[in-house]
TORSE-219201 format. One record per residue: y, x negated, z of N, C-alpha, C, O, CB in turn. Coordinates in steps of 0.001 Angstrom, whole numbers, plus 500000, padded with zeros to 6 digits. Glycine has a CB too. Layout:
REM residues N
YXZYXZYXZYXZYXZ...
***
This chain:
REM residues 322
430781242420213522430198243678213685429268243867214839428753243032215582429541243985212537429184245099214808428255245380216060426887245286215700426521245138214534428456246783216690426097245370216704424611245137216513424003246335215879424440247441216196423875244839217867423067246232215039422723247560214340420902247054214517420532246114213814423582247811212336420088247588215266418768247498215901418150248097214325418691248908213573418490248564217607416760247332214150416034247802213145416064247567211774415267246809211221416120248794213224417163248332211057417733247887209913418986248255209649419533249358209655417065248183208958419506246770209330420972246528208932421529247550207887422716247857207992421120245074208320420813248077206935421161248775206158421331250304206259422049251008205549420534248442205422420636250632207146420374252219207405421799252723208345422408251946209080418662252488208439422131254030208163423148254536208757422973254487210523421950254817211123423284255957208117423933254111210996423823254030212629424056255469213010424915256313212755425022252960213432422772255404213835422605256892214410423468256737215950424317257587216219420655257381214637423262255905216659423596255861218162424509254766218278424188253618217972422336255651219142425972255182218840426671253963219419426840254050220525427495255035220864427791253616218993426264252915221853426068252607223071427594251836223434428053250792222970424649251724223204428105252672224330429683252356224824429471251699226335428950252456227154430782253983224930429790250495226741429869250231227923431149249420228494431602248413227950428751249665228126431632249977229605432863249414230171432585248722231350432044249243232326433871250407230444432990247400231272432705246523232616433921246112233133434938246006232447431828245208232410433857245884234278434952245317235488434238244647236276433515245225237088435749246364236414434297243255236194433922242378237276432477242578238029432349242588239253435002242517238266431393242740237063430177242875237189429287241945236379428173242294235989429963244094236969429811240760236141429175239735235115427529240005235131426857240535234246429552238016235606427100239482236393425512239451236367424951240852236085423971240956235347424887238927237812425403241713236522424868243310236130425131243272234900424097243387234243425575244682236807426023243165234293426377243730232854425215242860232178424356243469231541428157243407232199425157241675232269423989240794231539422808241279231705422029241413230762423842239417231971422508241622232993421373242265233103421151243773232473420028244154232145421180242247234420421930244316232380422164245756231609421891245697230374421159246502229798423507246314231619422575244529229737422343244236228233420922243844227790420325244272226802423247243095227808420521243018228632419194242309228571418025243148228673417112243065227852419084241333229614418009244178229913416939245507229693417404246422228487416457247111228105416897246580231151418386246611227878418977247569227008418117246992225465417489247669224651420931247457227068418336245797225476417669245342223967416063244824224440415446244343223490418739243767223079415482244844225437414204244804225827413606246057225650412386245996225496414082244373227092414203247399225621414048248499225816414783249584225037415037250691225514414184248524226917415145249144223662416042249884222935415890251019222530414725251336222772416326249415222082416490251928221980416557253476221588415539253068220200415377251962219686418491254289221214414971254327219842414215254322218831414844254667217530414231255238216628413240255076219109416118254293217463416963254745216224417948253487215895418209252713216816417905256231216577418420253302214785419381252433214535420573252583215545420994253697215854419771252597213160421069251493216016422147251573216948422899250372216994422529249343216428421699251889218242424034250482217707425373249463217568425557249584219478425215250552220158427158250324216253426094248486219906426507248341221331427891247702221142428202246705220491425448247409222280428659248554221899430187248095221855430435248104223140430006249034223824431265248980221060431209247017223730431370246763225178432924246400225232433430245619224427430323245507225775433550246956226125435050246597226532434821246048228221434076246556229059436249248222226378435689244902228373435830244278229599436899244509230101437773244112229330435681243076229617437413245048231201438555245383231636439207244250232411439418244354233619438414246536232344439485243306231799440379242005232291439483241720233597440120241622234646442280242357232693438195241586233660437432241260234893437888239590235211437874238675234388435613241508234593438309239510236732438464238143237150437444237216237376437698236079237774439058238136238161436003237718237095434919237009237439434309236164235936433352235395236030433843238135238164434858236373234863434387235408233858433426236244232900432656235688232117433612234106234574433539237701233035432518238568232715432379238462231089431344238079230542432853240059233279433601238867230369433562238884228977432999237077228249432264236980227267435317239430228534433496236014228928433176234844228293431649234690228309431036234168227378433887233694228937430927235292229690429533235019229712428852236175228950427704235988228547429005234867231184429433237294228732428707238237227739429001238160226378428378238783225518428928239560228040429937237409226164430195237143224406429063236029224007428333236059223016432033236373223966429109235006225075428057233945224618426672234473224794425930234134223873428176232580225443426206235088225567424995235623225738424544236582224697423450236591224134424970236187226936425609237438224513425084238563223295426032238562222219426702239557221940424979240206223808426110237413221576427154237575220056426695238827219211427546239250218429426967236071218844425549239450219243425494240481218417425857241745218754425427242680218079424457240548218025426867242016220062427439242993220032428868243039219862429372241922219983427088243491220905429732244019219606430832244137219672431422243981220793431138244881221583431054244985219244432343242972221312432602242653222827434228242670222792434757241764222148431878241022223401435076243640223441436642243342223547437055242796224750436656243273225813437485244540223383437876241766224700438283241415226045439738241973226351440628241284225853438228239847226214440122242984227007440938243627227161441850242833228114441410242170229052440481244792227454443095242945227817444242241894228343444285242788229917444228242052230902446107241853227166444367244079230148444488244735231504443741245665231700443230246253230747445621245208231817443531245974232810442267247004233158442976248413232867444001248686233491441626246897234975442426249347231894442961250266231530442109251357232231442585252461231966443119250235230149441191251426232903440177252306233721439241252714232631439325252391231447440861253674234536438164253615233301437061253639232614437592254703231547437508254329230377435738253976233492438107255929231766438140256836230468439002256210229304438468256326228201438781258320230828440178255593229317440829254939228352440093253748227773440235253458226585442046254578228849439465253187228421438502251860227847437215252737226764436956252428225601437519250808229594436698253645227413435806254359226475436302254938225147435796254839224029435266255415227168437457255587225554438276256039224004438354255012223256437939255232222118439823256566224039438848253623223505439047252629222885437712252357221875437776252436220648439395251611223884436688252075222517435353252016222271434814253009221225434215252673220203434707252184223488435103254296221605434524255437220794435481255323219408434855255792218458434652257067221680436605254913219080437459254862217989436605253746217147436690253762215919439090254475218404435930252952217688435238251846216794434037252310216445433466251651215576435027250481217435433257253629217033431902253791216968431568254579215455432284255396214876431426254639218341430337254082215066429920254588213932428965255623214068428920256491213196429476253652213184428158255659215082427053256366215365427432258058215287428513258561215594426531255840216814426491258603214899426375260225214917426721260938216452427324261969216751424679260654214473425952259738217379426011260313218939426470258976219290426446257881218727424462260957219835426963259488220573427534258323221538426970258486222960427099259438223730429221258364221647426275257261223129425667257164224780426818256330225356427271255291224876423929256249225046427255257037226593428127256134227722426893255415228550425817255970228773429253257242228930427179254335228885426029253353229349427021252743230307428081252231229944425223252215228117426547252844231736427328251967232922426730250569232772425635250518232211427052252570234619427341249309233232426983247832233126426183247592234666425761246462234908428553246753232872426023248539235537425282248482236525423828249373236476423227249757237480426158248827237546423419249602235100422245250115234883421066249130234481421274247953234187422459251065233951419964249645234494418890249154234170417835250029233188417193250971233653418403248818235366417735249643231870417035250639230885415660250307231385415294249168231676417281250392229122415012251269231453413431251171231620412920251419230233413647251726229288412753252309232724411435251243230166410712251432228945410875252801227908410840252724226680409353251350229405410996253633228424411133254843227883412689255538227922412989256557227298410123255647228597413592254775228775414698255548228998415626255843228074416406256766228305415278255111229852415702255120226880416553255805225712415532256272224551415965256837223547417734254672225037414258256029224721413317256983223849413203258435224194412936259338223401411915256492223900413439258547225479413147260066225969414331260797226195414338262009226408412348260157227298415525259944226145416730260794226106417051261562224600417384262710224306417969259810226518416763260265223772416911260901222256416248261897221846416742262795221165416626260102221285414773261836222304414107262988222128414229264103222791413562265051222375413102262794222185415049264297223920415471265545224519416784265872223923417121267047224069415548265472226056417830264886223105418728265641222307418134266047220952418741266894220296419967264863222112416904265471220439416633265997219299415873267428219204415686268207218269415970265032218695415486267438220680414610268660220766415553269943221342415155271104221244413257268319221829416589269661221831417625270567222146418921270166221763419725269710222575417641270829223457419206270342220345420592269866219893421589270762220277422757270372220289420710269683218427421254272112220649422455273051220942423211272617222122424237273183222500422009274516221187422622271485222760423145271120224297424337270333224178425153270297225099422068270234225222424493269706223119425524268977222726425834267683223678426384266715223154426643269906222634425520267649224961425507266828225963424213266548226461423435267496226575426275267265226880423806265280226814422412265250227337422735264286228459423754263596228484421171264745226239421654264291229515421426263087230598420163263114231143419403264081231101422378263114231807419930261989231685418790261986232453418788261722233970419797261860234661418027261119231893417516261308234472417074261282235868417727259577236386417379258546235812415091261525235933418308259600237083418995258263237425418227257940238897418059258785239775420882258420237552417796256516238970416917255862240294417591254832240714418321254200239950415418255312240034417422254488242136417797253336242779416761252114242231415851252346241436417744253611244403417011250953242714416172249757242358414839249711242864413959248958242448416779248580242789414725250591243828413184251076244358412843251924243610411748252348243978412966251669245729413203252432242713412786253808241986412754255126242644412237256111242118411480253705241511413336255129243845413716256274244506414550257250243732414986256838242657414373255904245640414762258126243992415665259088243121417250258777243421417467258681244629415310260766243517418031258656242857419260258441242598420097259905242348420415260075241171419252257475241433420388260692243035420792261969242795422160262224241922422552263320241522420895262544244088422748261042241738424176260872241165424359261430239611425446261656239079424549259242241196422947261615238956422981261629237405423617262923237096424096262970235963421489261506236670423738263948237792424494265204237350425238265839238499425014265408239630423516266271236742426042266753238334426476267548239489427037268998238999427230269300237822427621266714240303427253269809240091428070271085239913429398270830239992429807269878240657427784272123240878430156271586239377431749271482239068432291271659240734431581272266241537432430272971237793433473271127241095434163271412242323434682272706242411435327272965241394435187270537242539434659273712243294435001274755243573435823274797244887435920273753245532433958275454243513436431275949245337437058276005246627435696276126247700435655275511248765438207277387246691434824276849247311433694277087248267433194275603248658432912275423249843432441278046247553433049274413247662432438273402247866433340272355248813432911271526249616432035272950246565434632272640248485435731272007249266435691272653250520435842271900251482437134272119248633435570273537250699435390274316252230434283273801252912434262273799254142435116275953252175433285273327252182432035273071252771432051271792253547431555271489254632430993273047251753432883271022252530433345269621252710434156269557254072433766268842254996434275269141251431435203270268254152436184270385255120435450270911256451435862270484257530437344271343254599434391271811256420433935272252257412432751271516257957432117271958258915433751273441257181432447270387257350431397269741257701430017270109257079429074269324256980431387269839258983430024271214256733428512271737256119427767270910255237426536270886255261428620272991255291428442270244254476427859269460253334427457268197254246426420267656253862429002269121251948427988267687255234427510266552255702426035266693256755425159265891257077428770265940256412426293268087257059425430268351258055423950269138257365422858269223257927426303269281259161424331269667255963423065270225255616423134269513253871423270270232252882423021272229255859423028268252253821422901267828252588422014268518251419422410268825250295422524266663252791420784268677251936419750269537251016419906270792250662419184271329249822418583269644251519420920271413251304421278272859251162421903272989249871422919272329249656422220273392252277421435273752248979422171274236247774423238275097248107424310275104247501421313274937246843422949275845249092424662276691249673425549275857250106426637275896249532424659277754251039425390274990251089426367274169251552426623272838250783427689272266251010426057273916252866425973272431250124425921271201249203425819271517247892424926271065247175424837270317249471426773272353247472426744273110245956427004271946245061426450271956243962428010274414245674427767270950245381428178270194244163426872269101243989426619268610242888429818269388244403426248268850244950425128267839244584423613268611244116422600267965243845424872266828246026423690269943244092422660270861243709421530270631244940420319270644244716422079270515242084421988270465245981421150270841247065419963269563247027420163268375246773420517272513246817418653270257247377417432269633247397416749269115245836415841268320245593416533270677248132417472269803245088416795269819243546416659268048243499417596267278243707418076270680241998415366267690243199415071266298242660415269265945241112414758264902240705413652266026242969415709266447240569416052266129238994414672266064238351414528265245237443416933264588238716413643266823238706412394266713238190412049267568237392410858267841237248411563266666238973413187268281236582412949269417235723414023269343234678415110268819234917412961270785236501413667269951233344414753269981232442415687271065232840415222272200232952414288270154231045417088270831233093417828271953233744419135272034232988419387271094232235418067271724235341419915272927233074421376273066232575422020272362233717421420272370234792421969274684232325423144271765233621423901271306234675425339271592234341425633271831233170423640269858234943426308271586235334427508271409234887428280270172234337429004270169233341428038271794235716428021269201235097428450267822234802427214266816234696426322266763235542429448267343235935427273266071233615426159264896233419427273263806233458428288263807232762425075264919231815426853262714234553427685261619234976427766260859233786426996260941232829427166260811236177429046259889233940429187259175232817428447257716232768428810256788232046430602259070232633427458257694233578426549256126233647425695256494232626425277255493232044425574255612235214425166257784232064424204257740231258424310259012230485423392259831230526422983257511231928425428259222229757425862260507228937425603260355227616426185259434227041427311260861229029424907261006227040424821261210225463425689262293224897425784263391225445423375261568225031426354261957223737427214263427223591427248263158221765427370262050221244429272263495224658427123264334221099427551264520219610428615263729219520429345263754220511427917265954219126429022262840218402430348262061218120431344263019217758432473262763218176430239260984216963431189264166217013431881265278216577432209266062217505433318266593217452431297265944215723431434266298218455431959266860219666433027266140220685433963266666221287430838267124220373432573264705220688433671263832221347434827263955220866435813264107221588433473262519221314434890263899219359436043263632218411436642265159218737437871265121218680435581263206216577436242266208218992436824267555219015437491267568220421438663267906220588435691268782218787436776267230221276437653266996222313438757265988222512439716266106223274436972266844223158438533265180221872439559264016222066439145263263222894440028262707223547440842264303222458437823262939223211437120262045224131437619262493225567437984263610225934437437260440223801437521261158226362438226261514227707439667261659228019440406260837227477437897260636228543440211262556228797441254262458229087441968261263229671441482261012230774441292263284229622442924260445229350443121259198229887443974259182231025444273258107231546443594258362228960444479260485231550445098260837232736444206260456233909444662260125235004445427262283232730442867260522233609441713260353234798441560258407234596440981257814233686439773261551234290442161257922235567442012256390235448440725256013235982440257254902235735443126255587236208440085256905236736438648256624236958438265257779238073439004258273238924438371254956237512436870258055237798436605259324238480437013260862237805438099261117237285437343259155239772436212261521237908436188263080237455436336263007236033436182264164235641437405264063238101436566262220235002436727262063233806435655262907233022435894263682232096436739260698233570434482262623233545433311263511232889433169264860233265432659265724232551432013262976233159433622265031234390433596266359234595434414267271233837433975268307233337433833266535235768436012266746233730436935267314232878436173267550231273436265268558230572438287266268232882435502266430231009435050266416229677433799267724229326433736268468228348434453264822229466432886267635230545431704268423230416432547269740230535432313270648229738430424268139231571433500269884231478433844271575231457434625271898230066434589273033229589434985272092232903435289270899229482436028271382228143434903271470227039435139272152226042437298270255227625433781270867227153432844271099226444432195272310226654431923272974225653432135270194226500431925272685227627431173274028228024432046275041227636431531276142227442430812274211229586433621274890227428434352275993226881434198276024225553434538277060224982435693275988227175433802275208224976433700275145223495432073275521223118431727275409221942434183273524222940431284275879223941430056276198223688428928275265223858427770275581223585430074276596222574429262274164224292428100273399224815427525273694225920427998274605226599428334272233224971426387273000226346425425273446227340424867272090227996423714271726227766424224274386226645425561271506228658424965270193228951423540270268230085423375271170230907426278269256229621422901269457229940421496269440230727421060267963230622421535267123229858420254270514230026419928267770231655419408266525231846417699266794231806417103267842232055420037265874233297417181265555231431415862265766231358415254264668232208415689263517232163415384265801229938414149265070233056413616263974233960412864262799233202412693261665233649412617264619234998412484263242232079411653262105231377412729260990231142412319259830231139410899262616229853413649261151231006415015259893230407415280259319231697416217259784232346416793260608229632414612258400232152414889257852233667415647256403233333415406255552232476413251257601234699416478256467234182417102254824234101417426254486235340417771255445236029418482254538233198417436253208235980418097252928237272419449252821237024419861252335235971417619251715237961420259253272237987421645253290238334422147252560239673422104253279240672421999254675238401422557251417239834422810251014241165424122252120241890424036252651242997423272249275241058425003252225241159425870252892241674426954252295242605426672252023243772425234253738242186428250252081242074429506251906242441429829250229242970430644249924243841429740253031243558428889249199242130428865248182242011430061247374241614430226246243242071428026248129241438430896247924240777432335247230240535433319247512241385434433246994241309432924247534239303432937248445242347434006248842243371433324249554244559433001250741244602435132249829242709433153248572245562432104248753246825433000249940247430434221250027247302431833247186248035432066250945248196432895252118249037433575251721249972433109250918250780432164253118249666434864252213250068436070251848251013437026252503250789437047253209249780436551250602251008438079252459251651439378253292251542439903253588250013440253254687249582440555252481252337439874252401249330440503252547247697439656253443246951440127254464246449440529251068246772438398253123246839437468253747246434437644255520246619437684256316245680436360253084247129437717255805247846437880257264248135439152257855247704439304259039247406437750257520249558439891257109247694441572257362247247441392257879245660441590259019245240442723255623247318440928256623244857440716257233243381439829258381243287440144259245242468440121256209242420438490258589244167437758259657243847438590260933243972438504261744243050436576259675244659439396261204245024439884262372245573441234262308244475441620263436244170440157262327247416441820261450243993442785261444243209442222262517241764442723263536241288443143259791242943441004261744241400440305262382240239440173264094240513440478265037239783438718261618240081439619264053241812439311265624242033440590266208241953440615267138241147438594266050243478441711265967242541442999266730242383443373266795240941443753267853240441444164266082243190443269265615240217443783265774238924442974266969238069443481267596237139443691264353238218441689267142238548440866268031237875441024269148238117440689269933237231439749267878237979441637269759239498441878270970239974443284271256239321443596272378238923441796271021241550444045270241239247445417270839238617445171271138237033445873271984236479446771269661238791444276270510236393444175270829235166443237272359234818443350273118233855443595269532234574442464272420235808441723273461235457441694274906236292441096275909235902440515272903235413442466274797237525442660275770238322444189276453238164445146276039237509442349275225239650444079277531238923445770277960238752446307277645239897445579277358240848446185279555238480447755277643240013448579276813241301448063277419242481448114276613243410450351276968241354447615278451242795447445279142243859445916278352244683445764277892245815447353280827243324445084278466243635444111277706244214444092276095244180443162275499244724443009278172243656445068275441243574445302274233243614445945274058245096445569273157245845446126273828242408446863274920245422447405274526246714446487274635247915446574274038248988448568275314246974445490275621247468444363275786248727443405274670248616443029274108249644443434277259248677443013274331247553442165272806247662442493271918247997441710270977248129441747272235246814444083271798248348444727270459248703445013270781250015445603269942250696446029269958247851444691271881250508444975272211252101443347271889252445443208271411253571445651274140252560442265272038251787441176271671252271440876270591252087439950270286252838440375272247252025441262269583251279441065268015250926441714267642252241440948267039252993441880267307249378443062267872252756443661267575253860442744267824255071442385266946255855444866268283253903442408269125255132441178269257256218440193268059256488440112267265257426440233270411255754439446268223255278438553267273255096438665265815255503437778265272256162438365267321253950439916265100255052440100263861255259440677263841257205440410262847257881441296263309253911441195264666257631441675264645259001440504264644259897440437263921260891442591265818259310439394265636259453438088265545260268437349264350260164436568263947261026437172266570259917437598263801259123436634262514258894437319261439259592436648260540260099436384262064257270438783261440259681439310260478260494439068260731261940438595259874262687440670260354260232439377261836262287439129262026263793437872262012264300437738261680265478439599263171264232436726262364263519435193262200263613434948260668263859434205260318264776434393262730262189435639259648262951435551258319263043436232257664264292435729256765264966436065257817261860437427258236264494437961257487265814437046258059267084436914257267268017439753257852266097436525259114267186435675259767268454434322258603268126433855257938269051435189261930268261434015258532267290432394257691267041432734256406267334431775255770267771431619257682265361434289255469267207434183254330267057434825254088268715434489253034269255434900253768265634435515254820269319436357254702270466437128253773270472438096254085269779435797254624271518437251252613270953438225251634270886438174250511269876439089249783269490438273251111272061436827250536269516436607249742268299437306249735267084437145250850266589435546249945267941437870249169266494438545249070265330438650247850264175439614247542263475439633249292265768437492247353264227437473246173263370437993246327262002438214247508261733436163245696263268438230245585261153438476245793259755437196246036259016436224245307259215439198244630259170437162247000258201436277247122257358435422248681258058434645249362257388435422245567257244435741248927259272435264249717259885435476251252259540436523251583258982435587249355260945434539252173259846434761253649259432435977254281260044436566255152259403433550254518259830436379253936261165437838254241261816438877253693260893439815254372260475438061253531263335438681252479260601439917251816259810440055252312258178441054252196257469439684250058259833438965252799257876438415253193256247439322254549256420440395254586255819436285253490255872438898255716257263439419256798257261440743257177257713441373258159257322438715257347257736441150256236258651442726256300259100443677255559257640444852255899257498442967255148260861443109254685256768443678254346255865443776255623254692444833256019254201443045253127255544442403256157254377442726257160253586443718258245253874444392258660252931441705257653253358443892258780255143444691259461255664446200259079255590447126259847255331444243259561256776446262257918255830447693257298255772448244257362254185449411257580253862447633255606256345447128257121253283447432257386251728447523258921251132447428259130249922446256256684250910447684259796251933447111261288251608448352261904250687448110262963250108446799262345253206449569261350250528450519261616249716450107261195248376450392261911247416451690261058250150449297259818248179449013259298246959448158260364246306448475261055245338448358257925247055446726260396247166445636261232246480445857262759246261445250263446245440444395261108247286446946263237247238447130264667247128448297264959245622448688266049245204447841265235248821448545263878245200449504263808243814448574263881242768448958264414241727450449262393243589447379263435242837446431263082241742446806262118240910447588261296241389446132264101240959446448261961239695447017261001238658447964261254237601447656262088236749446084260541238026449183260596237523450065260733236697449663260838235237448930259968234766450849259809236930450054261756234558449882261551233069450192260194232338451321259709232406450706262509232446449208259607231659449565258027231046450858257962230336451241256900229847448439257478229904
***
């Protein structure tokens, strides 16, 4: 059975879902901090390990026998793994929690209070921090648009990262220091009503990794949900620890964006969006070549962006339906 805090006989209020991949030490740390600073309600923890090669499942299962841990034989990605866990969840709300997070003293108490105070939102998030407790702005995003893609292709987003006009998806210079409506709550720390999750059918498994929470929030908003974040609900999020930034991660990210566009945009907008992504990739490749000159060491920006460009057919197609 999954772990129920406080009272074994009481109804489970919250189901916490964690998907791990190759992050043994971080996942153990995330679980330790969670149990050190638990939610204020009866909760259960369900974890799926996506066939990690680093012995994650064995270490987690031994250290935390009170959770329901699944050793999955193959890596099914983030979206499908959470769907598997959600099918076993018993709480009236579901919290998606990344394995590279550290729960602080009031992380879960404040997030729960936010949901109880503003139940009509149906999806809630918080403020994410780096390990030094500085702002990690990736707790929420605006949806991708043709304008945001144009700003990326033209270099405006890179030149003016704090501009709400030219860096629209990042909300510009907003410090996540106020309660606010947002388009997308990031899946590293996302609380959702279980009945809404079930109505939506959970994540679309077409998104192997990246953009699945954008699709979820967009579909939820179409049903009347109003996602938002509260600065009082703070949590540390390392970010990208299971997959270091490199060409492969960029390819997966863009594949997710293209899949999102294909699902929510009309064909003409998708065609224009793909052209803008091609332009963005070409500009980054050319810029990295100019900056690097003759240097082309493995792992360099020049090599990375050339690889991304060479794989453009792959990411322009998006993800195939599972």
